C-alpha positions as CSV (number, residue, x, y, z in Angstrom):
1,M,0.0,0.0,0.0
2,I,1.4,3.3,-1.1
3,E,0.2,6.6,0.3
4,I,0.8,9.8,-1.8
5,T,0.3,13.3,-0.4
6,S,0.9,16.4,-2.5
7,L,2.3,19.3,-0.5
8,G,2.4,21.5,-3.7
9,S,2.3,20.9,-7.4
10,S,2.6,23.9,-9.6
11,S,5.1,26.4,-11.0
12,A,5.0,28.0,-7.5
13,G,6.5,24.8,-6.0
14,N,6.5,21.0,-6.1
15,S,6.8,18.6,-3.3
16,Y,5.2,15.2,-2.4
17,R,5.3,12.8,0.5
18,I,5.1,9.1,-0.2
19,T,5.2,6.2,2.1
20,D,4.7,2.4,2.0
21,G,3.8,2.5,5.7
22,K,7.4,1.9,6.7
23,T,9.7,4.3,4.9
24,P,8.4,7.9,4.3
25,L,10.2,9.9,1.6
26,L,9.9,13.4,0.2
27,L,9.9,13.7,-3.6
28,D,11.3,17.1,-4.5
29,A,11.4,20.1,-2.1
30,G,10.3,23.1,-4.2
31,L,8.3,24.9,-1.5
32,R,9.5,27.1,1.3
33,Y,10.7,25.1,4.3
34,K,7.9,26.4,6.5
35,E,5.3,25.1,4.0
36,I,7.0,21.7,3.9
37,Q,7.0,21.7,7.7
38,R,3.2,22.4,7.8
39,G,2.5,19.8,5.1
40,L,4.3,17.2,7.1
41,A,2.5,18.2,10.4
42,F,5.9,19.4,11.6
43,Q,7.3,15.9,11.5
44,V,10.2,16.5,9.1
45,S,12.4,14.3,11.2
46,S,10.1,11.3,10.3
47,L,11.5,11.4,6.7
48,T,14.0,8.8,5.8
49,G,15.2,10.9,2.8
50,C,14.4,13.3,0.0
51,L,14.8,12.6,-3.7
52,V,15.4,15.7,-5.8
53,T,14.8,15.6,-9.6
54,H,16.7,18.7,-10.6
55,E,18.0,22.1,-9.4
56,H,15.2,24.5,-10.5
57,G,13.8,26.4,-7.5
58,D,10.3,25.1,-7.8
59,H,11.7,21.6,-7.1
60,S,14.6,22.4,-4.8
61,A,13.9,25.5,-2.8
62,A,14.0,23.9,0.6
63,V,16.9,21.4,0.1
64,K,19.4,23.2,2.2
65,D,16.9,23.7,5.0
66,L,16.2,20.0,4.9
67,I,19.9,19.2,5.1
68,K,20.1,21.4,8.2
69,A,17.1,19.5,9.6
70,G,19.0,16.2,9.2
71,V,17.3,14.9,6.1
72,N,19.4,12.9,3.6
73,I,19.2,14.2,0.0
74,Y,19.5,11.9,-3.0
75,T,20.1,13.6,-6.3
76,S,22.4,13.6,-9.3
77,A,25.9,15.0,-9.1
78,G,25.0,17.6,-11.7
79,T,22.1,18.8,-9.6
80,A,24.2,18.8,-6.4
81,D,26.8,20.9,-8.2
82,A,24.2,23.3,-9.6
83,L,22.8,23.8,-6.1
84,R,26.3,24.0,-4.6
85,L,25.5,21.3,-2.0
86,D,28.4,20.3,0.1
87,S,27.2,18.1,3.0
88,H,27.7,14.5,4.2
89,R,23.9,14.3,3.9
90,V,24.0,14.6,0.1
91,Y,24.2,11.3,-1.7
92,P,24.9,11.6,-5.4
93,V,23.0,9.0,-7.6
94,S,23.3,8.2,-11.2
95,A,20.8,7.2,-13.9
96,L,20.3,3.5,-14.2
97,E,22.3,2.8,-11.0
98,P,19.9,1.4,-8.4
99,F,20.1,2.2,-4.7
100,T,18.1,1.4,-1.5
101,I,16.5,3.6,1.1
102,G,14.8,1.6,3.8
103,T,12.1,-0.6,2.2
104,W,12.4,1.2,-1.2
105,S,14.6,0.0,-4.0
106,I,15.1,3.0,-6.3
107,L,16.2,3.2,-9.9
108,P,17.0,6.7,-11.2
109,F,16.6,7.3,-14.9
110,D,17.5,10.1,-17.2
111,V,14.8,12.6,-18.4
112,Q,14.8,15.4,-20.9
113,H,14.7,18.9,-19.3
114,D,16.7,22.1,-19.4
115,A,18.6,21.4,-16.3
116,A,22.1,20.1,-15.3
117,E,21.4,16.4,-14.8
118,P,17.7,15.8,-14.3
119,L,16.3,12.5,-13.1
120,G,13.1,10.6,-12.7
121,F,12.8,7.8,-10.2
122,L,11.3,4.3,-10.2
123,L,10.6,3.1,-6.7
124,A,9.7,-0.5,-5.7
125,N,8.9,-1.6,-2.2
126,T,9.0,-5.0,-0.4
127,A,5.2,-5.4,-0.8
128,G,5.5,-5.5,-4.6
129,D,4.3,-2.0,-5.3
130,K,6.1,-0.1,-8.0
131,L,5.8,3.7,-8.3
132,L,7.0,5.9,-11.2
133,F,7.9,9.5,-10.5
134,A,8.6,11.7,-13.5
135,T,8.3,15.5,-13.7
136,D,9.7,18.3,-15.8
137,T,10.5,16.3,-18.9
138,Y,9.2,16.5,-22.4
139,Y,9.9,12.9,-23.2
140,I,10.5,9.6,-21.4
141,K,12.5,7.1,-23.5
142,H,12.4,4.3,-21.0
143,R,9.7,1.7,-20.7
144,F,8.4,0.2,-17.5
145,T,6.6,-3.0,-16.5
146,G,4.6,-3.9,-13.4
147,L,3.8,-0.3,-12.4
148,T,1.2,0.1,-9.7
149,H,1.3,3.9,-9.1
150,I,2.2,6.6,-11.6
151,M,3.1,10.2,-10.6
152,V,3.7,12.1,-13.9
153,E,3.8,15.6,-15.0
154,C,0.9,16.8,-17.2
155,N,1.9,20.4,-17.6
156,Y,-0.1,21.6,-20.6
157,S,-2.1,20.7,-23.7
158,I,-0.7,21.7,-27.0
159,N,-4.3,22.7,-28.1
160,I,-4.8,25.0,-25.1
161,L,-1.3,26.5,-25.6
162,N,-2.0,27.2,-29.2
163,Q,-5.4,28.8,-28.4
164,N,-3.7,31.0,-25.7
165,I,-1.0,32.1,-28.1
166,A,-3.5,32.9,-30.8
167,A,-5.5,35.0,-28.3
168,G,-2.4,36.8,-27.1
169,R,-2.8,35.4,-23.6
170,V,0.6,33.6,-23.7
171,P,3.7,34.9,-25.5
172,A,4.6,32.8,-28.6
173,V,8.2,32.6,-27.4
174,M,7.1,30.4,-24.5
175,K,6.0,27.6,-26.9
176,H,9.5,26.5,-27.8
177,R,10.6,26.1,-24.1
178,L,7.5,24.2,-23.1
179,L,7.9,21.8,-26.1
180,R,11.5,21.1,-25.0
181,S,11.1,21.0,-21.2
182,H,7.7,19.9,-20.0
183,F,5.3,17.0,-20.5
184,S,2.1,17.7,-22.4
185,L,-1.2,15.9,-22.1
186,E,-0.6,14.5,-25.6
187,N,2.8,13.1,-24.6
188,V,1.4,11.6,-21.3
189,K,-1.1,9.7,-23.5
190,D,1.7,8.4,-25.7
191,F,3.7,7.4,-22.6
192,I,0.7,5.5,-21.2
193,R,0.1,3.7,-24.5
194,A,3.8,2.6,-24.6
195,N,3.9,1.1,-21.1
196,D,2.4,-1.8,-19.2
197,M,-0.7,-0.5,-17.4
198,R,-2.2,-3.8,-16.3
199,R,-1.3,-3.5,-12.6
200,V,-1.7,0.3,-12.3
201,Q,-4.0,1.3,-9.4
202,E,-3.6,5.1,-9.5
203,I,-2.3,7.8,-11.8
204,H,-1.4,11.2,-10.3
205,L,-1.1,14.1,-12.7
206,L,1.5,16.6,-11.5
207,H,2.6,20.2,-12.1
208,L,-0.3,21.5,-14.2
209,S,0.3,24.9,-15.8
210,D,-1.8,27.8,-14.5
211,N,-2.5,29.0,-18.0
212,N,-2.2,26.1,-20.4
213,S,-4.0,23.3,-18.7
214,D,-7.6,22.2,-17.8
215,E,-7.8,20.0,-14.7
216,A,-11.2,18.5,-15.5
217,L,-10.3,17.8,-19.1
218,F,-6.9,16.2,-18.3
219,K,-8.5,13.9,-15.6
220,R,-11.3,12.9,-17.9
221,E,-9.1,12.1,-20.8
222,I,-6.6,10.0,-18.9
223,M,-9.4,8.1,-17.1
224,A,-11.0,7.4,-20.5
225,L,-7.7,6.2,-21.9
226,T,-6.7,4.0,-19.0
227,G,-9.8,3.1,-17.0
228,K,-7.8,3.8,-13.9
229,Q,-8.3,6.1,-10.9
230,V,-6.8,9.5,-11.8
231,Y,-6.0,12.3,-9.4
232,V,-4.8,15.8,-10.1
233,A,-2.1,16.7,-7.5
234,G,-3.2,19.6,-5.2
235,R,-1.6,22.9,-6.0
């Protein structure tokens, strides 16, 4: 049994708590430390570790405060360098080199984003659950089997983006960056079609754009495609 709690999921900050009932972890730390404290009911010390996908502030803002609070940080060497992290609590990890935290076996994998060395994470626990966490990427080249839980960015829809650009609500220059840095609804659908969904219990859509998304539409379309329970992470 995996429990997933969104502390924040937007361009203002991203952070999620997951637990299998034995080993609680934080996935990204892009909120102010006080917000994370509140989201964790002031039990930061209960965390066994924090996985950080990349150095952008909306995913890493509280990392140094977490280190001060005694939380171990697991991230790529590129991300650690970009954040200028220098602590015995920072554990550099590499794509496709598995490691273990408590009851979780974790496989980092490379993703496509405009950051130093961004990663996604595949987490498996001793109960046989398997969780995929991927955010801030416009493409996932890897394929996965036996997934039970999916936490994936669904930042924008190309159709909504094009409508906003045509109406002058969004600068046209933003389109190129979005296409090369964030996961669209259309790409999420392609990813789902390319992977084994038979054991999936829940799909959590993360990091929706304030301007170029539609929460109800995204949830409805992913549910129609998969027949699975779909949640949109709280912002």
